[in-house]
PDB file as gemmi writes it, atoms N, CA and C in Angstrom:
CRYST1    1.000    1.000    1.000  90.00  90.00  90.00 P 1                      
ATOM      1  N   MET A   1       0.828  -1.184   0.043  1.00  0.00           N  
ATOM      2  CA  MET A   1      -0.062  -0.033   0.010  1.00  0.00           C  
ATOM      3  C   MET A   1       0.832   1.243  -0.011  1.00  0.00           C  
ATOM      4  N   GLY A   2       0.590   2.153  -0.825  1.00  0.00           N  
ATOM      5  CA  GLY A   2       1.328   3.411  -0.967  1.00  0.00           C  
ATOM      6  C   GLY A   2       0.797   4.317   0.077  1.00  0.00           C  
ATOM      7  N   HIS A   3       1.581   5.449   0.248  1.00  0.00           N  
ATOM      8  CA  HIS A   3       1.161   6.525   1.193  1.00  0.00           C  
ATOM      9  C   HIS A   3      -0.124   7.279   0.784  1.00  0.00           C  
ATOM     10  N   ASP A   4      -0.468   7.129  -0.412  1.00  0.00           N  
ATOM     11  CA  ASP A   4      -1.693   7.843  -0.926  1.00  0.00           C  
ATOM     12  C   ASP A   4      -2.901   7.045  -0.733  1.00  0.00           C  
ATOM     13  N   ASP A   5      -2.815   5.806  -0.363  1.00  0.00           N  
ATOM     14  CA  ASP A   5      -3.919   5.021  -0.081  1.00  0.00           C  
ATOM     15  C   ASP A   5      -4.645   5.570   1.230  1.00  0.00           C  
ATOM     16  N   PRO A   6      -5.927   5.733   1.038  1.00  0.00           N  
ATOM     17  CA  PRO A   6      -6.665   6.316   2.256  1.00  0.00           C  
ATOM     18  C   PRO A   6      -7.201   5.380   3.206  1.00  0.00           C  
ATOM     19  N   VAL A   7      -6.745   4.170   3.190  1.00  0.00           N  
ATOM     20  CA  VAL A   7      -7.208   2.958   4.027  1.00  0.00           C  
ATOM     21  C   VAL A   7      -7.296   3.385   5.476  1.00  0.00           C  
ATOM     22  N   ILE A   8      -8.314   3.189   6.219  1.00  0.00           N  
ATOM     23  CA  ILE A   8      -8.432   3.403   7.675  1.00  0.00           C  
ATOM     24  C   ILE A   8      -8.460   2.133   8.425  1.00  0.00           C  
ATOM     25  N   VAL A   9      -7.698   1.968   9.386  1.00  0.00           N  
ATOM     26  CA  VAL A   9      -7.726   0.689  10.254  1.00  0.00           C  
ATOM     27  C   VAL A   9      -8.467   1.060  11.492  1.00  0.00           C  
ATOM     28  N   ARG A  10      -9.482   0.476  11.842  1.00  0.00           N  
ATOM     29  CA  ARG A  10     -10.237   0.716  13.201  1.00  0.00           C  
ATOM     30  C   ARG A  10      -9.984  -0.438  14.025  1.00  0.00           C  
ATOM     31  N   MET A  11      -9.665  -0.029  15.338  1.00  0.00           N  
ATOM     32  CA  MET A  11      -9.455  -0.993  16.367  1.00  0.00           C  
ATOM     33  C   MET A  11     -10.449  -0.705  17.472  1.00  0.00           C  
ATOM     34  N   TRP A  12     -11.296  -1.692  17.716  1.00  0.00           N  
ATOM     35  CA  TRP A  12     -12.390  -1.644  18.725  1.00  0.00           C  
ATOM     36  C   TRP A  12     -12.063  -2.672  19.816  1.00  0.00           C  
ATOM     37  N   GLU A  13     -11.722  -2.211  21.067  1.00  0.00           N  
ATOM     38  CA  GLU A  13     -11.311  -3.010  22.103  1.00  0.00           C  
ATOM     39  C   GLU A  13     -12.302  -2.900  23.291  1.00  0.00           C  
ATOM     40  N   THR A  14     -12.675  -3.990  23.967  1.00  0.00           N  
ATOM     41  CA  THR A  14     -13.582  -3.863  25.064  1.00  0.00           C  
ATOM     42  C   THR A  14     -13.227  -4.927  26.100  1.00  0.00           C  
ATOM     43  N   PRO A  15     -13.256  -4.582  27.326  1.00  0.00           N  
ATOM     44  CA  PRO A  15     -13.063  -5.468  28.417  1.00  0.00           C  
ATOM     45  C   PRO A  15     -14.419  -6.283  28.590  1.00  0.00           C  
ATOM     46  N   VAL A  16     -14.164  -7.647  28.851  1.00  0.00           N  
ATOM     47  CA  VAL A  16     -15.306  -8.581  28.861  1.00  0.00           C  
ATOM     48  C   VAL A  16     -15.380  -9.197  30.308  1.00  0.00           C  
ATOM     49  N   LYS A  17     -16.536  -9.283  30.819  1.00  0.00           N  
ATOM     50  CA  LYS A  17     -16.804  -9.866  32.193  1.00  0.00           C  
ATOM     51  C   LYS A  17     -16.119 -11.364  32.139  1.00  0.00           C  
ATOM     52  N   ALA A  18     -15.543 -11.685  33.364  1.00  0.00           N  
ATOM     53  CA  ALA A  18     -14.824 -12.920  33.508  1.00  0.00           C  
ATOM     54  C   ALA A  18     -15.793 -14.120  33.114  1.00  0.00           C  
ATOM     55  N   GLY A  19     -15.319 -14.957  32.345  1.00  0.00           N  
ATOM     56  CA  GLY A  19     -16.111 -16.153  31.907  1.00  0.00           C  
ATOM     57  C   GLY A  19     -17.182 -15.881  30.817  1.00  0.00           C  
ATOM     58  N   ARG A  20     -17.223 -14.674  30.277  1.00  0.00           N  
ATOM     59  CA  ARG A  20     -18.265 -14.326  29.219  1.00  0.00           C  
ATOM     60  C   ARG A  20     -17.647 -14.178  27.853  1.00  0.00           C  
ATOM     61  N   THR A  21     -16.314 -14.287  27.710  1.00  0.00           N  
ATOM     62  CA  THR A  21     -15.602 -14.103  26.457  1.00  0.00           C  
ATOM     63  C   THR A  21     -16.187 -14.953  25.347  1.00  0.00           C  
ATOM     64  N   ASP A  22     -16.308 -16.289  25.646  1.00  0.00           N  
ATOM     65  CA  ASP A  22     -16.798 -17.165  24.556  1.00  0.00           C  
ATOM     66  C   ASP A  22     -18.253 -16.742  24.079  1.00  0.00           C  
ATOM     67  N   ASP A  23     -19.050 -16.347  25.007  1.00  0.00           N  
ATOM     68  CA  ASP A  23     -20.494 -15.904  24.662  1.00  0.00           C  
ATOM     69  C   ASP A  23     -20.391 -14.589  23.822  1.00  0.00           C  
ATOM     70  N   PHE A  24     -19.605 -13.630  24.430  1.00  0.00           N  
ATOM     71  CA  PHE A  24     -19.539 -12.388  23.689  1.00  0.00           C  
ATOM     72  C   PHE A  24     -18.947 -12.546  22.353  1.00  0.00           C  
ATOM     73  N   ALA A  25     -17.871 -13.410  22.155  1.00  0.00           N  
ATOM     74  CA  ALA A  25     -17.286 -13.602  20.811  1.00  0.00           C  
ATOM     75  C   ALA A  25     -18.333 -14.194  19.901  1.00  0.00           C  
ATOM     76  N   ARG A  26     -19.102 -15.108  20.453  1.00  0.00           N  
ATOM     77  CA  ARG A  26     -20.139 -15.742  19.586  1.00  0.00           C  
ATOM     78  C   ARG A  26     -21.199 -14.689  19.112  1.00  0.00           C  
ATOM     79  N   TYR A  27     -21.512 -13.840  20.132  1.00  0.00           N  
ATOM     80  CA  TYR A  27     -22.543 -12.751  19.770  1.00  0.00           C  
ATOM     81  C   TYR A  27     -22.047 -11.843  18.723  1.00  0.00           C  
ATOM     82  N   VAL A  28     -20.776 -11.395  18.866  1.00  0.00           N  
ATOM     83  CA  VAL A  28     -20.169 -10.431  17.897  1.00  0.00           C  
ATOM     84  C   VAL A  28     -20.010 -11.194  16.551  1.00  0.00           C  
ATOM     85  N   ALA A  29     -19.609 -12.447  16.566  1.00  0.00           N  
ATOM     86  CA  ALA A  29     -19.567 -13.132  15.271  1.00  0.00           C  
ATOM     87  C   ALA A  29     -20.806 -13.350  14.501  1.00  0.00           C  
ATOM     88  N   THR A  30     -21.878 -13.547  15.258  1.00  0.00           N  
ATOM     89  CA  THR A  30     -23.173 -13.885  14.647  1.00  0.00           C  
ATOM     90  C   THR A  30     -24.055 -12.628  14.472  1.00  0.00           C  
ATOM     91  N   LYS A  31     -23.985 -11.670  15.423  1.00  0.00           N  
ATOM     92  CA  LYS A  31     -24.890 -10.441  15.359  1.00  0.00           C  
ATOM     93  C   LYS A  31     -24.302  -9.163  14.891  1.00  0.00           C  
ATOM     94  N   VAL A  32     -22.940  -8.859  15.132  1.00  0.00           N  
ATOM     95  CA  VAL A  32     -22.319  -7.655  14.799  1.00  0.00           C  
ATOM     96  C   VAL A  32     -21.544  -7.844  13.461  1.00  0.00           C  
ATOM     97  N   TRP A  33     -20.742  -8.866  13.355  1.00  0.00           N  
ATOM     98  CA  TRP A  33     -19.826  -9.047  12.252  1.00  0.00           C  
ATOM     99  C   TRP A  33     -20.569  -9.054  10.937  1.00  0.00           C  
ATOM    100  N   PRO A  34     -21.629  -9.772  10.670  1.00  0.00           N  
ATOM    101  CA  PRO A  34     -22.299  -9.747   9.432  1.00  0.00           C  
ATOM    102  C   PRO A  34     -22.604  -8.322   8.871  1.00  0.00           C  
ATOM    103  N   ALA A  35     -23.139  -7.413   9.827  1.00  0.00           N  
ATOM    104  CA  ALA A  35     -23.352  -6.078   9.399  1.00  0.00           C  
ATOM    105  C   ALA A  35     -22.091  -5.413   9.015  1.00  0.00           C  
ATOM    106  N   VAL A  36     -21.125  -5.517   9.721  1.00  0.00           N  
ATOM    107  CA  VAL A  36     -19.773  -4.829   9.502  1.00  0.00           C  
ATOM    108  C   VAL A  36     -19.244  -5.320   8.043  1.00  0.00           C  
ATOM    109  N   THR A  37     -19.276  -6.646   7.833  1.00  0.00           N  
ATOM    110  CA  THR A  37     -18.677  -7.165   6.625  1.00  0.00           C  
ATOM    111  C   THR A  37     -19.430  -6.798   5.445  1.00  0.00           C  
ATOM    112  N   ALA A  38     -20.776  -6.549   5.582  1.00  0.00           N  
ATOM    113  CA  ALA A  38     -21.638  -6.198   4.440  1.00  0.00           C  
ATOM    114  C   ALA A  38     -21.593  -4.700   4.164  1.00  0.00           C  
ATOM    115  N   ALA A  39     -21.048  -3.881   5.036  1.00  0.00           N  
ATOM    116  CA  ALA A  39     -21.014  -2.435   4.808  1.00  0.00           C  
ATOM    117  C   ALA A  39     -20.211  -1.964   3.626  1.00  0.00           C  
ATOM    118  N   ASP A  40     -20.611  -1.001   2.893  1.00  0.00           N  
ATOM    119  CA  ASP A  40     -19.876  -0.438   1.784  1.00  0.00           C  
ATOM    120  C   ASP A  40     -18.581   0.117   2.299  1.00  0.00           C  
ATOM    121  N   GLY A  41     -17.543  -0.267   1.764  1.00  0.00           N  
ATOM    122  CA  GLY A  41     -16.200   0.250   2.058  1.00  0.00           C  
ATOM    123  C   GLY A  41     -15.464  -0.600   3.012  1.00  0.00           C  
ATOM    124  N   PHE A  42     -16.090  -1.800   3.467  1.00  0.00           N  
ATOM    125  CA  PHE A  42     -15.367  -2.642   4.331  1.00  0.00           C  
ATOM    126  C   PHE A  42     -14.403  -3.426   3.478  1.00  0.00           C  
ATOM    127  N   LEU A  43     -13.153  -3.436   3.906  1.00  0.00           N  
ATOM    128  CA  LEU A  43     -12.080  -4.166   3.200  1.00  0.00           C  
ATOM    129  C   LEU A  43     -11.611  -5.420   3.808  1.00  0.00           C  
ATOM    130  N   GLY A  44     -11.789  -5.708   5.113  1.00  0.00           N  
ATOM    131  CA  GLY A  44     -11.358  -6.938   5.828  1.00  0.00           C  
ATOM    132  C   GLY A  44     -11.281  -6.664   7.252  1.00  0.00           C  
ATOM    133  N   GLY A  45     -11.008  -7.722   8.026  1.00  0.00           N  
ATOM    134  CA  GLY A  45     -10.791  -7.484   9.356  1.00  0.00           C  
ATOM    135  C   GLY A  45     -10.738  -8.913  10.232  1.00  0.00           C  
ATOM    136  N   GLU A  46     -10.466  -8.759  11.389  1.00  0.00           N  
ATOM    137  CA  GLU A  46     -10.406  -9.870  12.363  1.00  0.00           C  
ATOM    138  C   GLU A  46     -11.105  -9.615  13.685  1.00  0.00           C  
ATOM    139  N   ILE A  47     -11.559 -10.648  14.283  1.00  0.00           N  
ATOM    140  CA  ILE A  47     -12.098 -10.723  15.660  1.00  0.00           C  
ATOM    141  C   ILE A  47     -10.934 -11.419  16.456  1.00  0.00           C  
ATOM    142  N   LEU A  48     -10.581 -10.754  17.534  1.00  0.00           N  
ATOM    143  CA  LEU A  48      -9.404 -11.347  18.352  1.00  0.00           C  
ATOM    144  C   LEU A  48      -9.861 -11.259  19.835  1.00  0.00           C  
ATOM    145  N   ARG A  49      -9.283 -12.365  20.577  1.00  0.00           N  
ATOM    146  CA  ARG A  49      -9.604 -12.379  22.013  1.00  0.00           C  
ATOM    147  C   ARG A  49      -8.211 -12.391  22.633  1.00  0.00           C  
ATOM    148  N   SER A  50      -8.186 -11.840  23.840  1.00  0.00           N  
ATOM    149  CA  SER A  50      -6.897 -11.722  24.634  1.00  0.00           C  
ATOM    150  C   SER A  50      -6.334 -13.109  25.038  1.00  0.00           C  
ATOM    151  N   VAL A  51      -5.071 -13.250  25.256  1.00  0.00           N  
ATOM    152  CA  VAL A  51      -4.440 -14.378  25.779  1.00  0.00           C  
ATOM    153  C   VAL A  51      -3.518 -14.063  26.782  1.00  0.00           C  
ATOM    154  N   GLY A  52      -3.420 -14.787  27.857  1.00  0.00           N  
ATOM    155  CA  GLY A  52      -2.511 -14.629  28.874  1.00  0.00           C  
ATOM    156  C   GLY A  52      -2.778 -13.333  29.739  1.00  0.00           C  
ATOM    157  N   ARG A  53      -3.968 -12.860  29.793  1.00  0.00           N  
ATOM    158  CA  ARG A  53      -4.334 -11.643  30.668  1.00  0.00           C  
ATOM    159  C   ARG A  53      -5.282 -12.093  31.758  1.00  0.00           C  
ATOM    160  N   VAL A  54      -5.209 -11.427  32.913  1.00  0.00           N  
ATOM    161  CA  VAL A  54      -6.106 -11.686  33.854  1.00  0.00           C  
ATOM    162  C   VAL A  54      -7.515 -11.110  33.533  1.00  0.00           C  
ATOM    163  N   ASP A  55      -7.515  -9.935  32.891  1.00  0.00           N  
ATOM    164  CA  ASP A  55      -8.823  -9.366  32.471  1.00  0.00           C  
ATOM    165  C   ASP A  55      -9.073  -9.870  30.992  1.00  0.00           C  
ATOM    166  N   GLU A  56     -10.217 -10.284  30.738  1.00  0.00           N  
ATOM    167  CA  GLU A  56     -10.579 -10.744  29.406  1.00  0.00           C  
ATOM    168  C   GLU A  56     -10.868  -9.594  28.510  1.00  0.00           C  
ATOM    169  N   ARG A  57     -10.522  -9.661  27.219  1.00  0.00           N  
ATOM    170  CA  ARG A  57     -10.811  -8.491  26.346  1.00  0.00           C  
ATOM    171  C   ARG A  57     -11.087  -9.072  24.953  1.00  0.00           C  
ATOM    172  N   LEU A  58     -11.846  -8.374  24.178  1.00  0.00           N  
ATOM    173  CA  LEU A  58     -12.185  -8.666  22.756  1.00  0.00           C  
ATOM    174  C   LEU A  58     -11.701  -7.456  21.982  1.00  0.00           C  
ATOM    175  N   LEU A  59     -11.122  -7.764  20.732  1.00  0.00           N  
ATOM    176  CA  LEU A  59     -10.600  -6.795  19.898  1.00  0.00           C  
ATOM    177  C   LEU A  59     -11.098  -7.065  18.511  1.00  0.00           C  
ATOM    178  N   LEU A  60     -11.726  -6.052  17.870  1.00  0.00           N  
ATOM    179  CA  LEU A  60     -11.995  -6.144  16.474  1.00  0.00           C  
ATOM    180  C   LEU A  60     -11.186  -5.194  15.636  1.00  0.00           C  
ATOM    181  N   ILE A  61     -10.486  -5.709  14.717  1.00  0.00           N  
ATOM    182  CA  ILE A  61      -9.717  -4.844  13.773  1.00  0.00           C  
ATOM    183  C   ILE A  61     -10.273  -4.891  12.500  1.00  0.00           C  
ATOM    184  N   THR A  62     -10.712  -3.809  11.974  1.00  0.00           N  
ATOM    185  CA  THR A  62     -11.303  -3.662  10.580  1.00  0.00           C  
ATOM    186  C   THR A  62     -10.526  -2.650   9.692  1.00  0.00           C  
ATOM    187  N   ARG A  63     -10.497  -2.921   8.438  1.00  0.00           N  
ATOM    188  CA  ARG A  63     -10.011  -2.057   7.434  1.00  0.00           C  
ATOM    189  C   ARG A  63     -11.113  -1.456   6.591  1.00  0.00           C  
ATOM    190  N   TRP A  64     -11.028  -0.254   6.226  1.00  0.00           N  
ATOM    191  CA  TRP A  64     -12.025   0.508   5.504  1.00  0.00           C  
ATOM    192  C   TRP A  64     -11.357   1.243   4.437  1.00  0.00           C  
ATOM    193  N   ARG A  65     -12.143   1.396   3.343  1.00  0.00           N  
ATOM    194  CA  ARG A  65     -11.736   2.155   2.153  1.00  0.00           C  
ATOM    195  C   ARG A  65     -11.295   3.512   2.436  1.00  0.00           C  
ATOM    196  N   ASP A  66     -11.968   4.204   3.253  1.00  0.00           N  
ATOM    197  CA  ASP A  66     -11.573   5.581   3.624  1.00  0.00           C  
ATOM    198  C   ASP A  66     -12.512   6.053   4.752  1.00  0.00           C  
ATOM    199  N   GLU A  67     -12.299   7.332   5.117  1.00  0.00           N  
ATOM    200  CA  GLU A  67     -13.060   7.928   6.227  1.00  0.00           C  
ATOM    201  C   GLU A  67     -14.542   7.918   5.798  1.00  0.00           C  
ATOM    202  N   ALA A  68     -14.851   8.343   4.642  1.00  0.00           N  
ATOM    203  CA  ALA A  68     -16.250   8.343   4.130  1.00  0.00           C  
ATOM    204  C   ALA A  68     -16.962   7.079   4.335  1.00  0.00           C  
ATOM    205  N   ALA A  69     -16.286   5.891   4.111  1.00  0.00           N  
ATOM    206  CA  ALA A  69     -17.000   4.670   4.350  1.00  0.00           C  
ATOM    207  C   ALA A  69     -17.269   4.459   5.699  1.00  0.00           C  
ATOM    208  N   LEU A  70     -16.423   4.760   6.680  1.00  0.00           N  
ATOM    209  CA  LEU A  70     -16.652   4.614   8.059  1.00  0.00           C  
ATOM    210  C   LEU A  70     -17.789   5.532   8.454  1.00  0.00           C  
ATOM    211  N   GLU A  71     -17.815   6.742   8.066  1.00  0.00           N  
ATOM    212  CA  GLU A  71     -18.836   7.703   8.411  1.00  0.00           C  
ATOM    213  C   GLU A  71     -20.212   7.152   7.833  1.00  0.00           C  
ATOM    214  N   GLY A  72     -20.195   6.671   6.614  1.00  0.00           N  
ATOM    215  CA  GLY A  72     -21.367   6.150   6.105  1.00  0.00           C  
ATOM    216  C   GLY A  72     -21.990   4.922   6.829  1.00  0.00           C  
ATOM    217  N   PHE A  73     -21.077   4.169   7.411  1.00  0.00           N  
ATOM    218  CA  PHE A  73     -21.559   3.012   8.191  1.00  0.00           C  
ATOM    219  C   PHE A  73     -21.962   3.361   9.669  1.00  0.00           C  
ATOM    220  N   LEU A  74     -21.170   4.243  10.322  1.00  0.00           N  
ATOM    221  CA  LEU A  74     -21.207   4.578  11.714  1.00  0.00           C  
ATOM    222  C   LEU A  74     -21.914   5.883  12.014  1.00  0.00           C  
ATOM    223  N   GLY A  75     -21.948   6.776  11.003  1.00  0.00           N  
ATOM    224  CA  GLY A  75     -22.589   8.124  11.248  1.00  0.00           C  
ATOM    225  C   GLY A  75     -21.446   9.024  11.588  1.00  0.00           C  
ATOM    226  N   PRO A  76     -21.790  10.319  11.856  1.00  0.00           N  
ATOM    227  CA  PRO A  76     -20.781  11.382  12.048  1.00  0.00           C  
ATOM    228  C   PRO A  76     -19.934  11.282  13.290  1.00  0.00           C  
ATOM    229  N   ALA A  77     -20.367  10.520  14.173  1.00  0.00           N  
ATOM    230  CA  ALA A  77     -19.521  10.338  15.430  1.00  0.00           C  
ATOM    231  C   ALA A  77     -18.557   9.191  15.298  1.00  0.00           C  
ATOM    232  N   TRP A  78     -18.303   8.750  14.147  1.00  0.00           N  
ATOM    233  CA  TRP A  78     -17.319   7.578  13.979  1.00  0.00           C  
ATOM    234  C   TRP A  78     -16.018   7.762  14.641  1.00  0.00           C  
ATOM    235  N   THR A  79     -15.521   8.955  14.896  1.00  0.00           N  
ATOM    236  CA  THR A  79     -14.248   9.289  15.525  1.00  0.00           C  
ATOM    237  C   THR A  79     -14.244   9.192  17.035  1.00  0.00           C  
ATOM    238  N   ALA A  80     -15.397   8.993  17.581  1.00  0.00           N  
ATOM    239  CA  ALA A  80     -15.400   8.865  19.106  1.00  0.00           C  
ATOM    240  C   ALA A  80     -14.592   7.777  19.601  1.00  0.00           C  
ATOM    241  N   HIS A  81     -13.832   8.004  20.740  1.00  0.00           N  
ATOM    242  CA  HIS A  81     -12.933   7.064  21.197  1.00  0.00           C  
ATOM    243  C   HIS A  81     -13.720   6.076  22.238  1.00  0.00           C  
ATOM    244  N   GLU A  82     -14.562   6.680  22.978  1.00  0.00           N  
ATOM    245  CA  GLU A  82     -15.269   5.777  23.903  1.00  0.00           C  
ATOM    246  C   GLU A  82     -16.710   5.642  23.389  1.00  0.00           C  
ATOM    247  N   LEU A  83     -17.278   4.449  23.416  1.00  0.00           N  
ATOM    248  CA  LEU A  83     -18.434   4.164  22.838  1.00  0.00           C  
ATOM    249  C   LEU A  83     -19.439   3.735  23.964  1.00  0.00           C  
ATOM    250  N   THR A  84     -20.670   4.053  23.722  1.00  0.00           N  
ATOM    251  CA  THR A  84     -21.744   3.663  24.604  1.00  0.00           C  
ATOM    252  C   THR A  84     -22.265   2.203  24.030  1.00  0.00           C  
ATOM    253  N   ALA A  85     -22.232   1.213  24.934  1.00  0.00           N  
ATOM    254  CA  ALA A  85     -22.666  -0.084  24.338  1.00  0.00           C  
ATOM    255  C   ALA A  85     -24.093  -0.153  24.093  1.00  0.00           C  
ATOM    256  N   VAL A  86     -24.403  -0.997  23.075  1.00  0.00           N  
ATOM    257  CA  VAL A  86     -25.795  -1.248  22.784  1.00  0.00           C  
ATOM    258  C   VAL A  86     -26.378  -2.114  23.897  1.00  0.00           C  
ATOM    259  N   PRO A  87     -27.673  -1.969  24.125  1.00  0.00           N  
ATOM    260  CA  PRO A  87     -28.148  -2.876  25.292  1.00  0.00           C  
ATOM    261  C   PRO A  87     -27.908  -4.375  25.218  1.00  0.00           C  
ATOM    262  N   ASP A  88     -27.916  -4.966  24.055  1.00  0.00           N  
ATOM    263  CA  ASP A  88     -27.613  -6.381  23.901  1.00  0.00           C  
ATOM    264  C   ASP A  88     -26.227  -6.788  24.283  1.00  0.00           C  
ATOM    265  N   GLU A  89     -25.270  -5.761  24.282  1.00  0.00           N  
ATOM    266  CA  GLU A  89     -23.906  -6.110  24.631  1.00  0.00           C  
ATOM    267  C   GLU A  89     -23.593  -5.819  26.110  1.00  0.00           C  
ATOM    268  N   GLU A  90     -24.345  -5.031  26.804  1.00  0.00           N  
ATOM    269  CA  GLU A  90     -24.047  -4.743  28.154  1.00  0.00           C  
ATOM    270  C   GLU A  90     -23.925  -5.928  29.149  1.00  0.00           C  
ATOM    271  N   PRO A  91     -24.662  -7.063  28.927  1.00  0.00           N  
ATOM    272  CA  PRO A  91     -24.350  -8.134  29.940  1.00  0.00           C  
ATOM    273  C   PRO A  91     -23.031  -8.811  29.803  1.00  0.00           C  
ATOM    274  N   PHE A  92     -22.342  -8.494  28.719  1.00  0.00           N  
ATOM    275  CA  PHE A  92     -21.033  -9.135  28.450  1.00  0.00           C  
ATOM    276  C   PHE A  92     -19.886  -8.223  29.041  1.00  0.00           C  
ATOM    277  N   LEU A  93     -20.132  -6.896  29.040  1.00  0.00           N  
ATOM    278  CA  LEU A  93     -19.030  -5.988  29.139  1.00  0.00           C  
ATOM    279  C   LEU A  93     -18.598  -5.624  30.646  1.00  0.00           C  
ATOM    280  N   ALA A  94     -17.323  -5.497  30.863  1.00  0.00           N  
ATOM    281  CA  ALA A  94     -16.752  -5.239  32.147  1.00  0.00           C  
ATOM    282  C   ALA A  94     -16.229  -3.790  32.098  1.00  0.00           C  
ATOM    283  N   GLY A  95     -16.542  -3.022  31.115  1.00  0.00           N  
ATOM    284  CA  GLY A  95     -16.055  -1.663  30.982  1.00  0.00           C  
ATOM    285  C   GLY A  95     -16.503  -1.028  29.743  1.00  0.00           C  
ATOM    286  N   VAL A  96     -16.043   0.127  29.453  1.00  0.00           N  
ATOM    287  CA  VAL A  96     -16.435   0.890  28.294  1.00  0.00           C  
ATOM    288  C   VAL A  96     -15.564   0.446  27.089  1.00  0.00           C  
ATOM    289  N   PRO A  97     -16.224   0.144  25.865  1.00  0.00           N  
ATOM    290  CA  PRO A  97     -15.414  -0.125  24.712  1.00  0.00           C  
ATOM    291  C   PRO A  97     -14.608   1.102  24.259  1.00  0.00           C  
ATOM    292  N   PHE A  98     -13.432   0.859  23.702  1.00  0.00           N  
ATOM    293  CA  PHE A  98     -12.576   1.893  23.323  1.00  0.00           C  
ATOM    294  C   PHE A  98     -12.229   1.768  21.881  1.00  0.00           C  
ATOM    295  N   VAL A  99     -12.296   2.809  21.123  1.00  0.00           N  
ATOM    296  CA  VAL A  99     -12.034   2.729  19.689  1.00  0.00           C  
ATOM    297  C   VAL A  99     -11.011   3.727  19.258  1.00  0.00           C  
ATOM    298  N   ASP A 100     -10.165   3.320  18.303  1.00  0.00           N  
ATOM    299  CA  ASP A 100      -9.188   4.237  17.677  1.00  0.00           C  
ATOM    300  C   ASP A 100      -9.118   3.960  16.244  1.00  0.00           C  
ATOM    301  N   ASN A 101      -8.840   5.002  15.522  1.00  0.00           N  
ATOM    302  CA  ASN A 101      -8.734   4.750  13.979  1.00  0.00           C  
ATOM    303  C   ASN A 101      -7.268   5.106  13.572  1.00  0.00           C  
ATOM    304  N   TRP A 102      -6.790   4.433  12.578  1.00  0.00           N  
ATOM    305  CA  TRP A 102      -5.360   4.525  12.285  1.00  0.00           C  
ATOM    306  C   TRP A 102      -5.174   4.588  10.719  1.00  0.00           C  
ATOM    307  N   ARG A 103      -4.133   5.206  10.260  1.00  0.00           N  
ATOM    308  CA  ARG A 103      -3.721   5.175   8.731  1.00  0.00           C  
ATOM    309  C   ARG A 103      -2.441   4.242   8.884  1.00  0.00           C  
ATOM    310  N   ILE A 104      -2.381   3.428   7.885  1.00  0.00           N  
ATOM    311  CA  ILE A 104      -1.186   2.625   7.587  1.00  0.00           C  
ATOM    312  C   ILE A 104       0.069   3.475   7.118  1.00  0.00           C  
ATOM    313  N   ILE A 105       1.248   3.291   7.943  1.00  0.00           N  
ATOM    314  CA  ILE A 105       2.369   4.052   7.417  1.00  0.00           C  
ATOM    315  C   ILE A 105       3.094   3.295   6.338  1.00  0.00           C  
ATOM    316  N   ASP A 106       3.493   3.937   5.277  1.00  0.00           N  
ATOM    317  CA  ASP A 106       4.203   3.417   4.134  1.00  0.00           C  
ATOM    318  C   ASP A 106       5.606   3.167   4.586  1.00  0.00           C  
ATOM    319  N   THR A 107       5.970   1.915   4.707  1.00  0.00           N  
ATOM    320  CA  THR A 107       7.434   1.593   5.123  1.00  0.00           C  
ATOM    321  C   THR A 107       8.361   1.461   3.933  1.00  0.00           C  
ATOM    322  N   ASP A 108       7.833   1.582   2.682  1.00  0.00           N  
ATOM    323  CA  ASP A 108       8.718   1.585   1.509  1.00  0.00           C  
ATOM    324  C   ASP A 108       9.160   2.945   1.032  1.00  0.00           C  
ATOM    325  N   ALA A 109       8.834   3.916   1.843  1.00  0.00           N  
ATOM    326  CA  ALA A 109       9.198   5.378   1.315  1.00  0.00           C  
ATOM    327  C   ALA A 109      10.682   5.587   1.526  1.00  0.00           C  
TER     328      ALA A 109                                                      
END                                                                             
């Protein structure tokens, strides 16, 4: 990818209640992920779970065509770092989901 590519990488991380990571991962994979992957401008991504931590966490990494694609999917507040969980997610969460958006650095420059 060259430095002119507008790809945005979005990292959404949330703490999960102890013992609920499997359930939350299943919820995200079946209820959240299909809408994300079907969105215009979605280029790819992964759902990850923490390993070797006392606190359990889930991380979604997604790649988007550009900022306009993210705004089209999430609305004008797509740059917010702390998110309000939707009611269906609240039983799984041990804290506030945190989001950050990134651009890929061209290492061939």
